[in-house]
C-alpha positions in Angstrom: 97.9 89.1 117.4 100.1 86.0 117.8 101.2 83.9 114.9 98.3 81.5 114.9 95.8 84.4 115.1 97.5 86.1 112.1 97.3 82.9 110.1 93.6 82.6 110.9 93.0 86.3 109.9 94.8 85.7 106.6 92.4 82.8 106.0 89.4 85.1 106.8 90.8 87.7 104.3 91.1 85.0 101.6 87.5 83.9 102.2 86.3 87.5 101.9 88.3 87.9 98.6 86.6 84.9 97.0 83.1 85.9 98.2 83.6 89.5 97.0 84.8 88.6 93.5 82.1 85.9 93.1 79.4 88.3 94.2 80.7 91.0 91.8 81.0 88.6 88.9 84.3 90.2 88.1 87.6 91.1 89.7 91.1 89.8 90.3 91.3 86.9 92.7 94.7 85.4 91.8 96.9 88.4 92.8 94.6 89.2 95.8 95.0 85.7 97.2 98.7 85.7 96.8 99.0 89.0 98.8 96.7 88.1 101.7 99.5 87.1 104.1 101.5 90.2 103.3 98.4 92.4 103.9 97.6 90.6 107.1 101.1 90.9 108.5 101.2 94.6 107.7 97.9 95.6 109.3 97.6 93.1 112.2 101.2 92.1 112.9 102.2 95.4 114.5 104.2 96.5 111.5 102.0 99.3 110.1 101.1 102.1 112.4 97.4 102.9 111.6 94.2 103.7 113.4 90.8 103.0 111.8 89.2 105.5 114.2 91.6 108.2 113.0 92.6 107.3 109.4 94.4 110.6 108.8 96.5 110.7 112.0 99.6 112.7 111.3 101.9 110.0 112.8 100.5 107.1 110.9 102.5 105.0 108.5 101.3 105.1 104.9 100.4 102.1 102.7 99.8 102.2 99.0 98.5 99.3 96.9 100.4 99.9 93.7 98.9 96.9 92.0 95.5 98.4 92.5 93.7 95.5 90.7 94.3 93.5 93.9 91.9 95.8 95.6 89.9 92.9 97.1 92.8 92.1 99.3 93.0 95.7 100.5 89.3 96.0 101.0 89.0 92.7 103.0 91.9 93.9 105.2 90.5 97.3 105.8 87.1 95.9 106.7 88.7 93.5 109.2 90.6 96.4 110.7 87.4 98.4 111.2 87.7 101.1 108.5 84.2 100.3 107.2 81.5 97.6 107.9 82.3 94.1 106.5 78.8 93.9 105.0 80.0 96.5 102.5 82.4 94.0 101.0 79.4 92.5 99.1 79.1 95.8 97.1 82.5 95.3 95.3 82.4 96.8 91.8 78.7 97.6 92.0 77.1 100.9 90.9 77.6 103.7 93.5 79.8 101.5 95.7 82.8 102.9 97.5 84.6 99.6 96.7 85.6 100.3 93.1 87.6 97.9 90.9 90.7 100.0 91.9 91.1 101.9 95.2 89.8 105.5 95.3 91.2 107.6 98.1 88.4 110.1 97.8 85.7 107.5 98.6 87.2 105.1 101.2 88.9 105.7 104.5 92.3 104.0 104.8 93.2 104.4 101.1 96.1 106.8 100.8 96.1 107.2 97.0 94.0 106.2 94.0 96.0 103.5 92.3 95.8 100.9 89.6 97.8 102.4 86.7 100.7 100.0 87.0 104.1 101.4 87.5 103.0 104.6 89.3 102.7 103.4 92.9 106.4 103.4 93.7 106.7 107.0 92.5 103.8 108.1 94.7 105.3 106.2 97.7 108.7 107.8 97.1 107.1 111.3 97.0 105.3 110.6 100.2 108.4 109.3 101.9 110.3 112.4 100.9 107.5 114.7 102.0 107.4 113.0 105.4 111.2 113.3 105.8 111.1 117.0 104.9 108.4 117.4 107.6 110.5 115.7 110.2 108.2 112.8 110.5 109.4 109.3 111.7 106.6 107.6 109.8 107.3 104.9 107.2 105.7 104.4 103.7 105.0 100.9 102.4 103.9 100.0 98.9 102.9 96.6 97.5 103.8 96.1 93.8 103.3 93.3 91.3 106.3 91.5 89.7 104.8 92.0 86.3 104.5 95.7 87.2 108.3 95.8 87.5 108.4 95.7 83.7 107.3 99.3 83.7 110.0 101.9 83.2 108.5 104.3 85.8 109.3 101.8 88.5 113.0 102.1 87.8 112.9 105.9 87.6 111.3 105.9 91.0 113.8 103.4 92.3 116.7 105.6 91.1 115.1 108.7 92.7 114.4 107.0 96.0 118.0 105.7 96.3 119.4 109.1 95.3 117.4 110.8 98.0 118.3 108.1 100.6 114.7 107.4 101.4 115.2 104.9 104.2 111.6 105.4 105.4 110.4 103.7 102.2 109.7 99.9 102.0 108.6 98.4 98.7 107.2 94.9 98.6 107.1 92.9 95.4 104.4 90.2 95.3 106.6 87.8 93.3 104.0 85.3 92.1 105.7 85.0 88.6 102.4 85.4 86.7 100.7 88.3 85.0 97.6 88.4 82.8 99.4 87.2 79.7 101.3 84.3 81.4 104.6 83.9 83.2 106.5 87.1 83.7 109.7 85.3 82.6 108.0 84.6 79.2 106.2 87.9 78.7 109.1 90.2 79.6 111.5 88.9 82.1 112.7 91.3 84.8 115.4 88.7 85.6 116.6 88.7 89.2 114.6 91.5 90.9 116.7 91.4 94.0 119.9 92.0 92.0 118.2 94.7 90.0 117.0 96.7 93.0 120.4 96.2 94.6 122.1 97.7 91.6 119.9 100.8 91.9 121.1 101.3 95.5 118.4 99.6 97.5 118.7 97.3 100.5 117.2 94.0 99.5 115.3 91.5 101.6 113.9 88.2 100.3 111.4 85.8 101.9 108.5 83.5 101.4 105.5 85.8 101.2 103.0 83.1 102.0 104.8 82.1 105.2 103.4 84.4 107.9 106.3 84.1 110.3 108.8 84.8 107.5 107.0 87.8 106.0 106.3 89.3 109.5 110.0 89.1 110.5 111.1 90.5 107.1 108.7 93.4 107.3 109.9 94.3 110.8 113.5 94.1 109.7 112.9 96.3 106.7 111.0 98.9 108.7 113.7 99.1 111.3 116.5 99.4 108.8 117.2 103.1 108.5 120.7 102.9 106.9 120.3 105.6 104.3 118.8 103.3 101.7 115.2 102.5 100.7 114.3 98.8 101.2 112.6 96.3 99.0 111.2 92.9 100.0 111.0 90.4 97.2 108.3 88.1 98.5 108.0 84.8 96.7 104.3 83.9 96.6 101.8 81.7 94.7 99.1 83.3 92.6 95.7 82.1 93.8 97.2 80.9 97.1 94.8 78.7 99.1 92.5 77.6 96.2 93.8 74.5 94.5 92.4 75.2 91.0 93.5 78.9 91.0 97.1 78.3 92.3 99.8 79.2 89.8 97.3 79.7 87.0 97.5 82.9 84.9 93.9 82.4 83.9 92.7 83.4 87.4 94.4 86.8 87.2 91.2 88.6 86.4 88.0 86.5 86.4 85.4 85.5 88.9 84.6 81.9 89.9 81.1 80.5 89.1 78.8 79.2 91.8 80.3 75.7 91.8 83.9 77.0 91.8 83.0 79.4 94.6 81.7 76.6 96.7 84.8 74.6 96.2 87.1 77.5 96.9 85.4 78.4 100.1 85.3 74.8 101.3 89.1 74.6 100.7 89.9 77.8 102.4 87.7 76.9 105.4 89.4 73.5 105.6 92.8 75.1 105.4 91.9 77.6 108.1 90.6 75.0 110.5 93.7 72.8 110.0 96.0 75.6 111.2 
């Protein structure tokens, strides 16, 4: 896809996120919307090697959604990529649905690990990266984390381990939208400068605007190609609720569904934004 097509696809993903959460009556729209451009760039920008027809191909790259509550962003992306029918998106969080509130690798193709307990994704990704290297694989592992998640101690144990093992096939992406369920991360428990912190743990650090398709695509490609003996992290500055005016930069939209009137407004704004690009 070219840049304009990727931007349009990210808009489609955002529309699906809002529709899914509204239909479910629950879910996490804010952090899903902030991550839509990152997800789109990974799956449709030629960064992540994957195949919906063969989800378990040995030479595939691996992606883990560490911030599993943003599952709507992953589900919308996987459906667009052909891992399952788009009509199934309407079953989010419903009884017997494969689309649970957090991703389940035993139920849905394209999901590498069941995630959602914050802080654990980087450990899983590091283990996968080490396993791939031991098997002589050239595949890469990507994981998308929340910035509030970086308050978890297990994140830094995994960061230390990955650097110690020189896992340069591992790329962590921090969705740095500055908000978590209780408010601004700087107020709840500040992680201070995440780039400096990862750098002090021995990681190569990239920073970019995570809601700018061109910027995130270029940064993802650079991080994947950088095999200098260090794991890479991308600190991606984003806006929570991106694309929906009343959700943007509002902690209250971390984990609640819009009502019918709000859904109509959100979809109208997203459609207008998509058509303007």
